N, CA, C and O atoms as a Maestro MAE file, in Angstrom:
{
 s_m_m2io_version
 :::
 2.0.0
}

f_m_ct {
 s_m_title
 :::
 protein
 m_atom[336] {
  # First column is atom index #
  i_m_mmod_type
  r_m_x_coord
  r_m_y_coord
  r_m_z_coord
  i_m_residue_number
  s_m_chain_name
  s_m_pdb_residue_name
  s_m_pdb_atom_name
  i_m_atomic_number
  :::
  1 25 98.795 132.844 134.822 1 A "MET " " N  " 7
  2 3 99.133 132.140 136.058 1 A "MET " " CA " 6
  3 2 99.896 133.094 136.976 1 A "MET " " C  " 6
  4 15 100.783 133.821 136.531 1 A "MET " " O  " 8
  5 25 99.549 133.082 138.229 2 A "ARG " " N  " 7
  6 3 100.173 133.957 139.218 2 A "ARG " " CA " 6
  7 2 101.547 133.411 139.622 2 A "ARG " " C  " 6
  8 15 101.679 132.211 139.866 2 A "ARG " " O  " 8
  9 25 102.578 134.276 139.697 3 A "PRO " " N  " 7
  10 3 103.905 133.777 140.094 3 A "PRO " " CA " 6
  11 2 103.929 133.390 141.572 3 A "PRO " " C  " 6
  12 15 103.121 133.893 142.353 3 A "PRO " " O  " 8
  13 25 104.853 132.496 141.969 4 A "PRO " " N  " 7
  14 3 104.969 132.131 143.383 4 A "PRO " " CA " 6
  15 2 105.242 133.357 144.243 4 A "PRO " " C  " 6
  16 15 105.765 134.360 143.757 4 A "PRO " " O  " 8
  17 25 104.893 133.274 145.505 5 A "ARG " " N  " 7
  18 3 105.037 134.399 146.433 5 A "ARG " " CA " 6
  19 2 106.466 134.936 146.472 5 A "ARG " " C  " 6
  20 15 106.656 136.150 146.540 5 A "ARG " " O  " 8
  21 25 107.466 134.074 146.432 6 A "THR " " N  " 7
  22 3 108.851 134.551 146.478 6 A "THR " " CA " 6
  23 2 109.189 135.385 145.249 6 A "THR " " C  " 6
  24 15 109.972 136.330 145.341 6 A "THR " " O  " 8
  25 25 108.613 135.050 144.113 7 A "ASP " " N  " 7
  26 3 108.838 135.853 142.912 7 A "ASP " " CA " 6
  27 2 108.285 137.259 143.096 7 A "ASP " " C  " 6
  28 15 108.919 138.238 142.701 7 A "ASP " " O  " 8
  29 25 107.116 137.357 143.689 8 A "ARG " " N  " 7
  30 3 106.482 138.664 143.870 8 A "ARG " " CA " 6
  31 2 107.193 139.494 144.923 8 A "ARG " " C  " 6
  32 15 107.322 140.707 144.758 8 A "ARG " " O  " 8
  33 25 107.657 138.876 145.999 9 A "CYS " " N  " 7
  34 3 108.249 139.627 147.114 9 A "CYS " " CA " 6
  35 2 109.733 139.914 146.928 9 A "CYS " " C  " 6
  36 15 110.183 141.024 147.216 9 A "CYS " " O  " 8
  37 25 110.472 138.974 146.471 10 A "LYS " " N  " 7
  38 3 111.932 139.098 146.402 10 A "LYS " " CA " 6
  39 2 112.470 139.210 144.979 10 A "LYS " " C  " 6
  40 15 113.646 139.517 144.783 10 A "LYS " " O  " 8
  41 25 111.622 138.964 143.991 11 A "GLY " " N  " 7
  42 3 112.073 139.053 142.622 11 A "GLY " " CA " 6
  43 2 112.934 137.885 142.173 11 A "GLY " " C  " 6
  44 15 113.621 137.976 141.155 11 A "GLY " " O  " 8
  45 25 112.905 136.792 142.918 12 A "ARG " " N  " 7
  46 3 113.683 135.618 142.516 12 A "ARG " " CA " 6
  47 2 112.868 134.364 142.772 12 A "ARG " " C  " 6
  48 15 112.022 134.314 143.665 12 A "ARG " " O  " 8
  49 25 113.146 133.361 141.967 13 A "ARG " " N  " 7
  50 3 112.423 132.091 142.094 13 A "ARG " " CA " 6
  51 2 113.111 131.236 143.161 13 A "ARG " " C  " 6
  52 15 114.339 131.173 143.223 13 A "ARG " " O  " 8
  53 25 112.320 130.594 143.982 14 A "LEU " " N  " 7
  54 3 112.849 129.758 145.048 14 A "LEU " " CA " 6
  55 2 112.415 128.319 144.813 14 A "LEU " " C  " 6
  56 15 111.229 128.047 144.627 14 A "LEU " " O  " 8
  57 25 113.367 127.404 144.821 15 A "ASP " " N  " 7
  58 3 113.051 125.982 144.750 15 A "ASP " " CA " 6
  59 2 114.036 125.241 145.657 15 A "ASP " " C  " 6
  60 15 114.993 125.834 146.156 15 A "ASP " " O  " 8
  61 25 113.802 123.963 145.866 16 A "LEU " " N  " 7
  62 3 114.634 123.203 146.795 16 A "LEU " " CA " 6
  63 2 116.108 123.212 146.418 16 A "LEU " " C  " 6
  64 15 116.970 123.223 147.296 16 A "LEU " " O  " 8
  65 25 116.407 123.208 145.126 17 A "ALA " " N  " 7
  66 3 117.803 123.188 144.689 17 A "ALA " " CA " 6
  67 2 118.534 124.488 145.023 17 A "ALA " " C  " 6
  68 15 119.759 124.495 145.141 17 A "ALA " " O  " 8
  69 25 117.793 125.586 145.176 18 A "SER " " N  " 7
  70 3 118.447 126.868 145.434 18 A "SER " " CA " 6
  71 2 118.544 127.217 146.920 18 A "SER " " C  " 6
  72 15 119.132 128.238 147.276 18 A "SER " " O  " 8
  73 25 117.980 126.389 147.782 19 A "ILE " " N  " 7
  74 3 118.040 126.651 149.220 19 A "ILE " " CA " 6
  75 2 119.351 126.075 149.759 19 A "ILE " " C  " 6
  76 15 119.615 124.883 149.595 19 A "ILE " " O  " 8
  77 25 120.173 126.908 150.398 20 A "PRO " " N  " 7
  78 3 121.438 126.389 150.930 20 A "PRO " " CA " 6
  79 2 121.200 125.370 152.049 20 A "PRO " " C  " 6
  80 15 120.387 125.605 152.943 20 A "PRO " " O  " 8
  81 25 121.894 124.263 151.997 21 A "ALA " " N  " 7
  82 3 121.698 123.197 152.986 21 A "ALA " " CA " 6
  83 2 122.228 123.573 154.364 21 A "ALA " " C  " 6
  84 15 121.681 123.123 155.371 21 A "ALA " " O  " 8
  85 25 123.252 124.366 154.431 22 A "GLU " " N  " 7
  86 3 123.884 124.714 155.708 22 A "GLU " " CA " 6
  87 2 123.848 126.230 155.914 22 A "GLU " " C  " 6
  88 15 124.896 126.856 156.070 22 A "GLU " " O  " 8
  89 25 122.665 126.816 155.916 23 A "ASP " " N  " 7
  90 3 122.494 128.254 156.081 23 A "ASP " " CA " 6
  91 2 122.735 128.654 157.539 23 A "ASP " " C  " 6
  92 15 122.016 128.205 158.431 23 A "ASP " " O  " 8
  93 25 123.733 129.488 157.781 24 A "ALA " " N  " 7
  94 3 124.138 129.858 159.145 24 A "ALA " " CA " 6
  95 2 123.009 130.532 159.918 24 A "ALA " " C  " 6
  96 15 122.827 130.253 161.103 24 A "ALA " " O  " 8
  97 25 122.252 131.407 159.274 25 A "ALA " " N  " 7
  98 3 121.160 132.105 159.962 25 A "ALA " " CA " 6
  99 2 120.062 131.129 160.390 25 A "ALA " " C  " 6
  100 15 119.467 131.282 161.457 25 A "ALA " " O  " 8
  101 25 119.803 130.135 159.557 26 A "THR " " N  " 7
  102 3 118.794 129.134 159.888 26 A "THR " " CA " 6
  103 2 119.223 128.312 161.098 26 A "THR " " C  " 6
  104 15 118.420 128.060 161.996 26 A "THR " " O  " 8
  105 25 120.476 127.897 161.122 27 A "TYR " " N  " 7
  106 3 120.955 127.109 162.255 27 A "TYR " " CA " 6
  107 2 121.041 127.948 163.530 27 A "TYR " " C  " 6
  108 15 120.871 127.405 164.622 27 A "TYR " " O  " 8
  109 25 121.298 129.235 163.427 28 A "ALA " " N  " 7
  110 3 121.274 130.118 164.607 28 A "ALA " " CA " 6
  111 2 119.867 130.160 165.179 28 A "ALA " " C  " 6
  112 15 119.694 130.106 166.396 28 A "ALA " " O  " 8
  113 25 118.857 130.257 164.315 29 A "MET " " N  " 7
  114 3 117.460 130.244 164.744 29 A "MET " " CA " 6
  115 2 117.125 128.911 165.421 29 A "MET " " C  " 6
  116 15 116.459 128.887 166.456 29 A "MET " " O  " 8
  117 25 117.583 127.819 164.840 30 A "ILE " " N  " 7
  118 3 117.322 126.490 165.399 30 A "ILE " " CA " 6
  119 2 117.998 126.338 166.757 30 A "ILE " " C  " 6
  120 15 117.392 125.799 167.683 30 A "ILE " " O  " 8
  121 25 119.233 126.798 166.898 31 A "ARG " " N  " 7
  122 3 119.941 126.697 168.185 31 A "ARG " " CA " 6
  123 2 119.242 127.484 169.284 31 A "ARG " " C  " 6
  124 15 119.370 127.149 170.461 31 A "ARG " " O  " 8
  125 25 118.500 128.533 168.911 32 A "LYS " " N  " 7
  126 3 117.730 129.310 169.894 32 A "LYS " " CA " 6
  127 2 116.362 128.676 170.158 32 A "LYS " " C  " 6
  128 15 115.570 129.203 170.940 32 A "LYS " " O  " 8
  129 25 116.089 127.552 169.509 33 A "ALA " " N  " 7
  130 3 114.820 126.822 169.641 33 A "ALA " " CA " 6
  131 2 113.646 127.642 169.133 33 A "ALA " " C  " 6
  132 15 112.533 127.502 169.641 33 A "ALA " " O  " 8
  133 25 113.869 128.479 168.159 34 A "ASP " " N  " 7
  134 3 112.814 129.246 167.509 34 A "ASP " " CA " 6
  135 2 112.283 128.406 166.355 34 A "ASP " " C  " 6
  136 15 112.481 128.739 165.186 34 A "ASP " " O  " 8
  137 25 111.602 127.306 166.699 35 A "THR " " N  " 7
  138 3 111.245 126.305 165.693 35 A "THR " " CA " 6
  139 2 109.754 125.984 165.656 35 A "THR " " C  " 6
  140 15 109.372 124.920 165.169 35 A "THR " " O  " 8
  141 25 108.913 126.868 166.153 36 A "THR " " N  " 7
  142 3 107.478 126.635 166.086 36 A "THR " " CA " 6
  143 2 107.057 126.525 164.626 36 A "THR " " C  " 6
  144 15 107.328 127.414 163.819 36 A "THR " " O  " 8
  145 25 106.395 125.428 164.302 37 A "GLY " " N  " 7
  146 3 105.946 125.190 162.936 37 A "GLY " " CA " 6
  147 2 106.962 124.505 162.045 37 A "GLY " " C  " 6
  148 15 106.704 124.313 160.857 37 A "GLY " " O  " 8
  149 25 108.116 124.130 162.591 38 A "VAL " " N  " 7
  150 3 109.144 123.454 161.802 38 A "VAL " " CA " 6
  151 2 109.023 121.951 162.063 38 A "VAL " " C  " 6
  152 15 109.292 121.483 163.169 38 A "VAL " " O  " 8
  153 25 108.620 121.208 161.047 39 A "PHE " " N  " 7
  154 3 108.368 119.778 161.194 39 A "PHE " " CA " 6
  155 2 109.566 119.064 161.808 39 A "PHE " " C  " 6
  156 15 110.713 119.324 161.442 39 A "PHE " " O  " 8
  157 25 109.291 118.176 162.731 40 A "GLN " " N  " 7
  158 3 110.243 117.318 163.450 40 A "GLN " " CA " 6
  159 2 110.969 118.017 164.595 40 A "GLN " " C  " 6
  160 15 111.438 117.335 165.506 40 A "GLN " " O  " 8
  161 25 111.084 119.330 164.591 41 A "ILE " " N  " 7
  162 3 111.819 119.985 165.681 41 A "ILE " " CA " 6
  163 2 110.985 121.061 166.365 41 A "ILE " " C  " 6
  164 15 111.532 122.026 166.900 41 A "ILE " " O  " 8
  165 25 109.651 120.899 166.351 42 A "GLU " " N  " 7
  166 3 108.790 121.886 166.980 42 A "GLU " " CA " 6
  167 2 108.220 121.434 168.321 42 A "GLU " " C  " 6
  168 15 107.593 122.237 169.013 42 A "GLU " " O  " 8
  169 25 108.413 120.195 168.704 43 A "SER " " N  " 7
  170 3 107.856 119.731 169.974 43 A "SER " " CA " 6
  171 2 108.605 120.370 171.148 43 A "SER " " C  " 6
  172 15 109.730 120.846 170.995 43 A "SER " " O  " 8
  173 25 107.973 120.373 172.303 44 A "ARG " " N  " 7
  174 3 108.629 120.939 173.493 44 A "ARG " " CA " 6
  175 2 109.903 120.179 173.837 44 A "ARG " " C  " 6
  176 15 110.889 120.779 174.265 44 A "ARG " " O  " 8
  177 25 109.887 118.865 173.654 45 A "ALA " " N  " 7
  178 3 111.083 118.069 173.945 45 A "ALA " " CA " 6
  179 2 112.220 118.460 173.002 45 A "ALA " " C  " 6
  180 15 113.364 118.606 173.431 45 A "ALA " " O  " 8
  181 25 111.907 118.629 171.730 46 A "GLN " " N  " 7
  182 3 112.935 119.040 170.768 46 A "GLN " " CA " 6
  183 2 113.435 120.445 171.086 46 A "GLN " " C  " 6
  184 15 114.639 120.700 171.070 46 A "GLN " " O  " 8
  185 25 112.503 121.355 171.376 47 A "MET " " N  " 7
  186 3 112.895 122.732 171.677 47 A "MET " " CA " 6
  187 2 113.783 122.817 172.914 47 A "MET " " C  " 6
  188 15 114.635 123.699 173.011 47 A "MET " " O  " 8
  189 25 113.585 121.907 173.851 48 A "ALA " " N  " 7
  190 3 114.423 121.899 175.049 48 A "ALA " " CA " 6
  191 2 115.831 121.378 174.746 48 A "ALA " " C  " 6
  192 15 116.800 121.794 175.382 48 A "ALA " " O  " 8
  193 25 115.939 120.477 173.785 49 A "MET " " N  " 7
  194 3 117.241 119.888 173.469 49 A "MET " " CA " 6
  195 2 118.087 120.725 172.515 49 A "MET " " C  " 6
  196 15 119.316 120.700 172.589 49 A "MET " " O  " 8
  197 25 117.439 121.461 171.625 50 A "LEU " " N  " 7
  198 3 118.175 122.195 170.585 50 A "LEU " " CA " 6
  199 2 119.250 123.135 171.132 50 A "LEU " " C  " 6
  200 15 120.373 123.100 170.628 50 A "LEU " " O  " 8
  201 25 118.973 123.971 172.135 51 A "PRO " " N  " 7
  202 3 120.029 124.852 172.635 51 A "PRO " " CA " 6
  203 2 121.196 124.099 173.284 51 A "PRO " " C  " 6
  204 15 122.329 124.580 173.280 51 A "PRO " " O  " 8
  205 25 120.913 122.928 173.835 52 A "ARG " " N  " 7
  206 3 121.982 122.148 174.471 52 A "ARG " " CA " 6
  207 2 122.846 121.412 173.464 52 A "ARG " " C  " 6
  208 15 124.050 121.265 173.672 52 A "ARG " " O  " 8
  209 25 122.246 120.946 172.375 53 A "LEU " " N  " 7
  210 3 123.000 120.181 171.384 53 A "LEU " " CA " 6
  211 2 123.648 121.067 170.322 53 A "LEU " " C  " 6
  212 15 124.542 120.612 169.609 53 A "LEU " " O  " 8
  213 25 123.221 122.301 170.204 54 A "THR " " N  " 7
  214 3 123.763 123.299 169.269 54 A "THR " " CA " 6
  215 2 124.052 122.752 167.869 54 A "THR " " C  " 6
  216 15 125.213 122.685 167.465 54 A "THR " " O  " 8
  217 25 123.017 122.361 167.128 55 A "PRO " " N  " 7
  218 3 123.237 121.832 165.776 55 A "PRO " " CA " 6
  219 2 123.786 122.905 164.832 55 A "PRO " " C  " 6
  220 15 123.343 124.054 164.858 55 A "PRO " " O  " 8
  221 25 124.746 122.517 164.006 56 A "VAL " " N  " 7
  222 3 125.310 123.425 163.001 56 A "VAL " " CA " 6
  223 2 125.245 122.834 161.596 56 A "VAL " " C  " 6
  224 15 125.544 123.520 160.619 56 A "VAL " " O  " 8
  225 25 124.854 121.561 161.491 57 A "THR " " N  " 7
  226 3 124.719 120.913 160.185 57 A "THR " " CA " 6
  227 2 123.429 120.102 160.154 57 A "THR " " C  " 6
  228 15 122.819 119.842 161.191 57 A "THR " " O  " 8
  229 25 123.030 119.711 158.965 58 A "PHE " " N  " 7
  230 3 121.837 118.888 158.817 58 A "PHE " " CA " 6
  231 2 122.011 117.561 159.557 58 A "PHE " " C  " 6
  232 15 121.071 117.072 160.183 58 A "PHE " " O  " 8
  233 25 123.196 116.987 159.488 59 A "TYR " " N  " 7
  234 3 123.448 115.722 160.184 59 A "TYR " " CA " 6
  235 2 123.246 115.879 161.697 59 A "TYR " " C  " 6
  236 15 122.744 114.961 162.345 59 A "TYR " " O  " 8
  237 25 123.625 117.020 162.263 60 A "ASP " " N  " 7
  238 3 123.381 117.280 163.684 60 A "ASP " " CA " 6
  239 2 121.888 117.211 163.985 60 A "ASP " " C  " 6
  240 15 121.490 116.682 165.023 60 A "ASP " " O  " 8
  241 25 121.063 117.738 163.093 61 A "LEU " " N  " 7
  242 3 119.613 117.687 163.290 61 A "LEU " " CA " 6
  243 2 119.090 116.260 163.188 61 A "LEU " " C  " 6
  244 15 118.190 115.870 163.931 61 A "LEU " " O  " 8
  245 25 119.653 115.485 162.270 62 A "VAL " " N  " 7
  246 3 119.251 114.081 162.126 62 A "VAL " " CA " 6
  247 2 119.494 113.344 163.446 62 A "VAL " " C  " 6
  248 15 118.633 112.605 163.923 62 A "VAL " " O  " 8
  249 25 120.664 113.553 164.021 63 A "ILE " " N  " 7
  250 3 120.996 112.907 165.296 63 A "ILE " " CA " 6
  251 2 120.067 113.392 166.395 63 A "ILE " " C  " 6
  252 15 119.581 112.591 167.194 63 A "ILE " " O  " 8
  253 25 119.816 114.679 166.445 64 A "GLU " " N  " 7
  254 3 118.959 115.254 167.484 64 A "GLU " " CA " 6
  255 2 117.549 114.683 167.409 64 A "GLU " " C  " 6
  256 15 116.962 114.357 168.441 64 A "GLU " " O  " 8
  257 25 117.002 114.557 166.214 65 A "VAL " " N  " 7
  258 3 115.661 113.990 166.060 65 A "VAL " " CA " 6
  259 2 115.660 112.516 166.448 65 A "VAL " " C  " 6
  260 15 114.688 112.026 167.023 65 A "VAL " " O  " 8
  261 25 116.738 111.808 166.138 66 A "ALA " " N  " 7
  262 3 116.815 110.377 166.445 66 A "ALA " " CA " 6
  263 2 116.848 110.101 167.946 66 A "ALA " " C  " 6
  264 15 116.370 109.055 168.384 66 A "ALA " " O  " 8
  265 25 117.402 111.020 168.746 67 A "ILE " " N  " 7
  266 3 117.508 110.767 170.186 67 A "ILE " " CA " 6
  267 2 116.438 111.477 171.000 67 A "ILE " " C  " 6
  268 15 116.488 111.466 172.230 67 A "ILE " " O  " 8
  269 25 115.471 112.096 170.330 68 A "GLU " " N  " 7
  270 3 114.394 112.768 171.061 68 A "GLU " " CA " 6
  271 2 113.637 111.775 171.929 68 A "GLU " " C  " 6
  272 15 113.317 110.676 171.475 68 A "GLU " " O  " 8
  273 25 113.350 112.143 173.157 69 A "PRO " " N  " 7
  274 3 112.514 111.263 173.993 69 A "PRO " " CA " 6
  275 2 111.136 111.098 173.356 69 A "PRO " " C  " 6
  276 15 110.491 112.090 173.016 69 A "PRO " " O  " 8
  277 25 110.695 109.901 173.196 70 A "ARG " " N  " 7
  278 3 109.397 109.634 172.573 70 A "ARG " " CA " 6
  279 2 108.324 109.501 173.642 70 A "ARG " " C  " 6
  280 15 108.580 109.005 174.739 70 A "ARG " " O  " 8
  281 25 107.120 109.951 173.307 71 A "THR " " N  " 7
  282 3 106.005 109.809 174.227 71 A "THR " " CA " 6
  283 2 104.914 108.924 173.648 71 A "THR " " C  " 6
  284 15 103.908 108.674 174.312 71 A "THR " " O  " 8
  285 25 105.093 108.444 172.423 72 A "ASP " " N  " 7
  286 3 104.109 107.615 171.759 72 A "ASP " " CA " 6
  287 2 104.354 106.154 172.131 72 A "ASP " " C  " 6
  288 15 105.372 105.586 171.737 72 A "ASP " " O  " 8
  289 25 103.434 105.530 172.887 73 A "PRO " " N  " 7
  290 3 103.665 104.141 173.313 73 A "PRO " " CA " 6
  291 2 103.742 103.163 172.147 73 A "PRO " " C  " 6
  292 15 104.315 102.083 172.298 73 A "PRO " " O  " 8
  293 25 103.191 103.503 171.002 74 A "GLY " " N  " 7
  294 3 103.254 102.631 169.845 74 A "GLY " " CA " 6
  295 2 104.663 102.443 169.321 74 A "GLY " " C  " 6
  296 15 104.953 101.443 168.664 74 A "GLY " " O  " 8
  297 25 105.533 103.383 169.602 75 A "ARG " " N  " 7
  298 3 106.911 103.284 169.135 75 A "ARG " " CA " 6
  299 2 107.788 102.475 170.091 75 A "ARG " " C  " 6
  300 15 108.846 101.987 169.696 75 A "ARG " " O  " 8
  301 25 107.360 102.332 171.332 76 A "HIS " " N  " 7
  302 3 108.198 101.674 172.326 76 A "HIS " " CA " 6
  303 2 107.598 100.399 172.895 76 A "HIS " " C  " 6
  304 15 108.288 99.633 173.568 76 A "HIS " " O  " 8
  305 25 106.351 100.172 172.637 77 A "GLY " " N  " 7
  306 3 105.711 99.022 173.219 77 A "GLY " " CA " 6
  307 2 104.941 99.416 174.480 77 A "GLY " " C  " 6
  308 15 105.053 100.551 174.942 77 A "GLY " " O  " 8
  309 25 104.188 98.517 175.019 78 A "ALA " " N  " 7
  310 3 103.312 98.819 176.147 78 A "ALA " " CA " 6
  311 2 104.046 98.904 177.481 78 A "ALA " " C  " 6
  312 15 103.434 99.289 178.477 78 A "ALA " " O  " 8
  313 25 105.320 98.564 177.543 79 A "SER " " N  " 7
  314 3 106.017 98.554 178.829 79 A "SER " " CA " 6
  315 2 106.123 99.936 179.454 79 A "SER " " C  " 6
  316 15 106.233 100.042 180.676 79 A "SER " " O  " 8
  317 25 106.094 100.997 178.654 80 A "LEU " " N  " 7
  318 3 106.154 102.342 179.221 80 A "LEU " " CA " 6
  319 2 104.845 102.731 179.865 80 A "LEU " " C  " 6
  320 15 104.824 103.574 180.761 80 A "LEU " " O  " 8
  321 25 103.743 102.127 179.423 81 A "TYR " " N  " 7
  322 3 102.426 102.452 179.925 81 A "TYR " " CA " 6
  323 2 101.714 101.166 180.361 81 A "TYR " " C  " 6
  324 15 100.825 100.681 179.662 81 A "TYR " " O  " 8
  325 25 102.103 100.618 181.510 82 A "PRO " " N  " 7
  326 3 101.532 99.328 181.899 82 A "PRO " " CA " 6
  327 2 100.015 99.376 182.112 82 A "PRO " " C  " 6
  328 15 99.344 98.351 181.994 82 A "PRO " " O  " 8
  329 25 99.472 100.560 182.424 83 A "GLN " " N  " 7
  330 3 98.026 100.654 182.636 83 A "GLN " " CA " 6
  331 2 97.254 100.618 181.323 83 A "GLN " " C  " 6
  332 15 96.038 100.429 181.339 83 A "GLN " " O  " 8
  333 25 97.921 100.794 180.195 84 A "ALA " " N  " 7
  334 3 97.224 100.825 178.889 84 A "ALA " " CA " 6
  335 2 96.872 99.434 178.427 84 A "ALA " " C  " 6
  336 15 96.288 99.268 177.357 84 A "ALA " " O  " 8
  :::
 }
 m_bond[335] {
  # First column is bond index #
  i_m_from
  i_m_to
  i_m_order
  :::
  1 1 2 1
  2 2 3 1
  3 3 4 2
  4 3 5 1
  5 5 6 1
  6 6 7 1
  7 7 8 2
  8 7 9 1
  9 9 10 1
  10 10 11 1
  11 11 12 2
  12 11 13 1
  13 13 14 1
  14 14 15 1
  15 15 16 2
  16 15 17 1
  17 17 18 1
  18 18 19 1
  19 19 20 2
  20 19 21 1
  21 21 22 1
  22 22 23 1
  23 23 24 2
  24 23 25 1
  25 25 26 1
  26 26 27 1
  27 27 28 2
  28 27 29 1
  29 29 30 1
  30 30 31 1
  31 31 32 2
  32 31 33 1
  33 33 34 1
  34 34 35 1
  35 35 36 2
  36 35 37 1
  37 37 38 1
  38 38 39 1
  39 39 40 2
  40 39 41 1
  41 41 42 1
  42 42 43 1
  43 43 44 2
  44 43 45 1
  45 45 46 1
  46 46 47 1
  47 47 48 2
  48 47 49 1
  49 49 50 1
  50 50 51 1
  51 51 52 2
  52 51 53 1
  53 53 54 1
  54 54 55 1
  55 55 56 2
  56 55 57 1
  57 57 58 1
  58 58 59 1
  59 59 60 2
  60 59 61 1
  61 61 62 1
  62 62 63 1
  63 63 64 2
  64 63 65 1
  65 65 66 1
  66 66 67 1
  67 67 68 2
  68 67 69 1
  69 69 70 1
  70 70 71 1
  71 71 72 2
  72 71 73 1
  73 73 74 1
  74 74 75 1
  75 75 76 2
  76 75 77 1
  77 77 78 1
  78 78 79 1
  79 79 80 2
  80 79 81 1
  81 81 82 1
  82 82 83 1
  83 83 84 2
  84 83 85 1
  85 85 86 1
  86 86 87 1
  87 87 88 2
  88 87 89 1
  89 89 90 1
  90 90 91 1
  91 91 92 2
  92 91 93 1
  93 93 94 1
  94 94 95 1
  95 95 96 2
  96 95 97 1
  97 97 98 1
  98 98 99 1
  99 99 100 2
  100 99 101 1
  101 101 102 1
  102 102 103 1
  103 103 104 2
  104 103 105 1
  105 105 106 1
  106 106 107 1
  107 107 108 2
  108 107 109 1
  109 109 110 1
  110 110 111 1
  111 111 112 2
  112 111 113 1
  113 113 114 1
  114 114 115 1
  115 115 116 2
  116 115 117 1
  117 117 118 1
  118 118 119 1
  119 119 120 2
  120 119 121 1
  121 121 122 1
  122 122 123 1
  123 123 124 2
  124 123 125 1
  125 125 126 1
  126 126 127 1
  127 127 128 2
  128 127 129 1
  129 129 130 1
  130 130 131 1
  131 131 132 2
  132 131 133 1
  133 133 134 1
  134 134 135 1
  135 135 136 2
  136 135 137 1
  137 137 138 1
  138 138 139 1
  139 139 140 2
  140 139 141 1
  141 141 142 1
  142 142 143 1
  143 143 144 2
  144 143 145 1
  145 145 146 1
  146 146 147 1
  147 147 148 2
  148 147 149 1
  149 149 150 1
  150 150 151 1
  151 151 152 2
  152 151 153 1
  153 153 154 1
  154 154 155 1
  155 155 156 2
  156 155 157 1
  157 157 158 1
  158 158 159 1
  159 159 160 2
  160 159 161 1
  161 161 162 1
  162 162 163 1
  163 163 164 2
  164 163 165 1
  165 165 166 1
  166 166 167 1
  167 167 168 2
  168 167 169 1
  169 169 170 1
  170 170 171 1
  171 171 172 2
  172 171 173 1
  173 173 174 1
  174 174 175 1
  175 175 176 2
  176 175 177 1
  177 177 178 1
  178 178 179 1
  179 179 180 2
  180 179 181 1
  181 181 182 1
  182 182 183 1
  183 183 184 2
  184 183 185 1
  185 185 186 1
  186 186 187 1
  187 187 188 2
  188 187 189 1
  189 189 190 1
  190 190 191 1
  191 191 192 2
  192 191 193 1
  193 193 194 1
  194 194 195 1
  195 195 196 2
  196 195 197 1
  197 197 198 1
  198 198 199 1
  199 199 200 2
  200 199 201 1
  201 201 202 1
  202 202 203 1
  203 203 204 2
  204 203 205 1
  205 205 206 1
  206 206 207 1
  207 207 208 2
  208 207 209 1
  209 209 210 1
  210 210 211 1
  211 211 212 2
  212 211 213 1
  213 213 214 1
  214 214 215 1
  215 215 216 2
  216 215 217 1
  217 217 218 1
  218 218 219 1
  219 219 220 2
  220 219 221 1
  221 221 222 1
  222 222 223 1
  223 223 224 2
  224 223 225 1
  225 225 226 1
  226 226 227 1
  227 227 228 2
  228 227 229 1
  229 229 230 1
  230 230 231 1
  231 231 232 2
  232 231 233 1
  233 233 234 1
  234 234 235 1
  235 235 236 2
  236 235 237 1
  237 237 238 1
  238 238 239 1
  239 239 240 2
  240 239 241 1
  241 241 242 1
  242 242 243 1
  243 243 244 2
  244 243 245 1
  245 245 246 1
  246 246 247 1
  247 247 248 2
  248 247 249 1
  249 249 250 1
  250 250 251 1
  251 251 252 2
  252 251 253 1
  253 253 254 1
  254 254 255 1
  255 255 256 2
  256 255 257 1
  257 257 258 1
  258 258 259 1
  259 259 260 2
  260 259 261 1
  261 261 262 1
  262 262 263 1
  263 263 264 2
  264 263 265 1
  265 265 266 1
  266 266 267 1
  267 267 268 2
  268 267 269 1
  269 269 270 1
  270 270 271 1
  271 271 272 2
  272 271 273 1
  273 273 274 1
  274 274 275 1
  275 275 276 2
  276 275 277 1
  277 277 278 1
  278 278 279 1
  279 279 280 2
  280 279 281 1
  281 281 282 1
  282 282 283 1
  283 283 284 2
  284 283 285 1
  285 285 286 1
  286 286 287 1
  287 287 288 2
  288 287 289 1
  289 289 290 1
  290 290 291 1
  291 291 292 2
  292 291 293 1
  293 293 294 1
  294 294 295 1
  295 295 296 2
  296 295 297 1
  297 297 298 1
  298 298 299 1
  299 299 300 2
  300 299 301 1
  301 301 302 1
  302 302 303 1
  303 303 304 2
  304 303 305 1
  305 305 306 1
  306 306 307 1
  307 307 308 2
  308 307 309 1
  309 309 310 1
  310 310 311 1
  311 311 312 2
  312 311 313 1
  313 313 314 1
  314 314 315 1
  315 315 316 2
  316 315 317 1
  317 317 318 1
  318 318 319 1
  319 319 320 2
  320 319 321 1
  321 321 322 1
  322 322 323 1
  323 323 324 2
  324 323 325 1
  325 325 326 1
  326 326 327 1
  327 327 328 2
  328 327 329 1
  329 329 330 1
  330 330 331 1
  331 331 332 2
  332 331 333 1
  333 333 334 1
  334 334 335 1
  335 335 336 2
  :::
 }
}
């Protein structure tokens, strides 16, 4: 069986338990809105808000995702799109 890519490249095993929850370098990247391909924070609306809200913890990201402007009428009802 072939070892995971992280084993081959870095010589260490990577799993969810070993990933630091509050990694400073990761949050610096997020604050710069360098989040293409990052689920929940890759939309243009999210990328526009990230530098202004300056998240430093996971909870900050939870709040940021919760207040993102939504464009899906199914989440808000038909009042946003009366022509629909």
